[in-house]
C-alpha positions as a Markdown table, in Angstrom:
| # | Residue | x | y | z |
|---|---|---|---|---|
| 1 | Met | 119.6 | 96.6 | 98.6 |
| 2 | Asp | 121.2 | 92.8 | 96.4 |
| 3 | Ser | 118.7 | 90.9 | 97.7 |
| 4 | Thr | 116.0 | 93.4 | 96.7 |
| 5 | Ile | 117.4 | 93.3 | 93.0 |
| 6 | Arg | 119.6 | 91.5 | 91.1 |
| 7 | Asp | 120.7 | 90.4 | 87.8 |
| 8 | Thr | 120.2 | 87.7 | 86.4 |
| 9 | Thr | 120.7 | 86.0 | 82.4 |
| 10 | Glu | 117.6 | 88.1 | 80.3 |
| 11 | Gly | 116.9 | 91.2 | 82.9 |
| 12 | Cys | 117.1 | 91.1 | 86.9 |
| 13 | Leu | 115.1 | 90.4 | 90.2 |
| 14 | Leu | 112.5 | 91.8 | 91.7 |
| 15 | Arg | 111.5 | 90.9 | 95.6 |
| 16 | Met | 108.5 | 93.6 | 96.6 |
| 17 | Arg | 106.5 | 93.8 | 99.0 |
| 18 | Val | 102.5 | 94.5 | 98.0 |
| 19 | Ile | 100.0 | 96.5 | 100.0 |
| 20 | Pro | 96.8 | 96.2 | 98.0 |
| 21 | Arg | 94.2 | 98.6 | 98.2 |
| 22 | Ser | 96.0 | 102.2 | 98.8 |
| 23 | Ser | 94.5 | 104.8 | 97.3 |
| 24 | Arg | 97.0 | 105.1 | 94.3 |
| 25 | Asn | 99.3 | 103.1 | 92.6 |
| 26 | Gln | 103.0 | 103.9 | 93.6 |
| 27 | Val | 106.3 | 102.3 | 94.3 |
| 28 | Val | 107.2 | 103.8 | 98.2 |
| 29 | Gly | 110.8 | 102.5 | 97.7 |
| 30 | Phe | 113.3 | 100.0 | 99.8 |
| 31 | Glu | 111.6 | 99.5 | 103.2 |
| 32 | Asn | 113.2 | 96.1 | 105.6 |
| 33 | Gly | 115.3 | 94.8 | 102.2 |
| 34 | Val | 112.6 | 95.0 | 99.7 |
| 35 | Leu | 110.7 | 97.0 | 97.5 |
| 36 | Lys | 107.4 | 98.4 | 98.5 |
| 37 | Val | 104.6 | 99.5 | 96.0 |
| 38 | Lys | 101.3 | 99.8 | 97.2 |
| 39 | Val | 97.7 | 99.2 | 94.1 |
| 40 | Gln | 94.6 | 101.0 | 94.0 |
| 41 | Ala | 93.2 | 97.0 | 93.8 |
| 42 | Pro | 92.1 | 94.6 | 96.2 |
| 43 | Pro | 93.9 | 91.3 | 96.8 |
| 44 | Val | 90.9 | 89.9 | 95.2 |
| 45 | Asp | 91.0 | 87.2 | 91.7 |
| 46 | Gly | 94.8 | 87.7 | 91.4 |
| 47 | Ala | 93.6 | 91.5 | 91.4 |
| 48 | Ala | 96.3 | 92.9 | 92.8 |
| 49 | Asn | 98.9 | 90.9 | 90.9 |
| 50 | Glu | 97.6 | 91.8 | 87.6 |
| 51 | Ala | 97.2 | 95.9 | 89.0 |
| 52 | Val | 101.4 | 95.5 | 90.2 |
| 53 | Leu | 102.6 | 94.1 | 86.6 |
| 54 | Arg | 101.0 | 96.5 | 85.0 |
| 55 | Phe | 101.9 | 99.2 | 86.6 |
| 56 | Leu | 105.6 | 98.2 | 87.3 |
| 57 | Ala | 105.5 | 98.0 | 83.3 |
| 58 | Glu | 104.1 | 101.4 | 82.0 |
| 59 | Trp | 106.4 | 102.7 | 85.7 |
| 60 | Leu | 109.4 | 100.8 | 83.4 |
| 61 | Asn | 108.4 | 101.6 | 80.3 |
| 62 | Arg | 108.5 | 97.8 | 79.4 |
| 63 | Pro | 105.7 | 95.8 | 77.5 |
| 64 | Lys | 103.7 | 94.1 | 80.4 |
| 65 | Asn | 104.7 | 90.6 | 79.0 |
| 66 | Cys | 108.7 | 91.2 | 80.0 |
| 67 | Leu | 107.2 | 90.9 | 83.5 |
| 68 | Ala | 106.6 | 88.0 | 85.5 |
| 69 | Leu | 105.9 | 86.8 | 89.2 |
| 70 | Leu | 107.9 | 84.2 | 90.1 |
| 71 | Lys | 106.8 | 83.5 | 93.1 |
| 72 | Gly | 104.0 | 85.0 | 95.7 |
| 73 | Glu | 100.6 | 85.0 | 93.9 |
| 74 | Gln | 99.2 | 84.2 | 97.5 |
| 75 | Ser | 101.5 | 86.8 | 99.7 |
| 76 | Arg | 102.3 | 90.3 | 99.6 |
| 77 | His | 105.7 | 89.1 | 99.4 |
| 78 | Lys | 106.4 | 88.5 | 95.9 |
| 79 | Leu | 109.0 | 88.5 | 93.5 |
| 80 | Val | 108.6 | 89.4 | 89.4 |
| 81 | Arg | 111.6 | 89.1 | 86.9 |
| 82 | Val | 112.1 | 91.8 | 84.4 |
| 83 | Thr | 113.6 | 90.7 | 81.2 |
| 84 | Gly | 115.7 | 93.3 | 79.3 |
| 85 | Leu | 116.8 | 95.4 | 82.1 |
| 86 | Lys | 119.5 | 95.3 | 84.7 |
| 87 | Ala | 119.2 | 96.4 | 88.0 |
| 88 | Ala | 121.2 | 99.7 | 87.5 |
| 89 | Glu | 118.6 | 100.8 | 85.2 |
| 90 | Val | 115.8 | 99.5 | 87.9 |
| 91 | Leu | 117.6 | 101.4 | 90.9 |
| 92 | Glu | 118.2 | 105.2 | 88.4 |
| 93 | Leu | 114.4 | 104.9 | 87.4 |
| 94 | Leu | 113.8 | 104.8 | 90.9 |
| 95 | Ala | 116.0 | 107.5 | 91.9 |
| 96 | Lys | 114.6 | 109.1 | 89.0 |
| 97 | Gln | 111.2 | 109.1 | 90.7 |
| 98 | Lys | 112.6 | 109.7 | 93.7 |
| 99 | Leu | 113.2 | 113.2 | 92.3 |
| 100 | Lys | 109.9 | 113.8 | 91.2 |
| 101 | Gly | 107.9 | 113.9 | 94.0 |
| 102 | Arg | 106.1 | 110.6 | 92.7 |
C-alpha cells in the first residue's frame, strides 16, 4: 500500500483507479496496488474527474480546494494530492467506511 498513498510536506498523494458510469459513487478499497473509486459521472468533458474530486472531498471531509488532480486527466489511473491530511488519516477514514459497510 505504500505506493498507493504516501505523505508529502503538504499532505498526501493518492494513486487511484477510477471507474466512471457506476451505479453509485463509492470508494471500493485497495485493488492491485491502487485505491479503486467508482463514480456515476461519465468520462466526458472532465465530468468524471470533477466527480472524483467532489466525491473524495466529501468522503475525506475536506473542502474541494484541498484536492488537486496531478496526473491522469484522460486516464482511469489518477494521482490526486490531498492537502492537510496525512496518509494514516486517509487509511483510518477508509477503515471506518468499510466498517459502516459503505
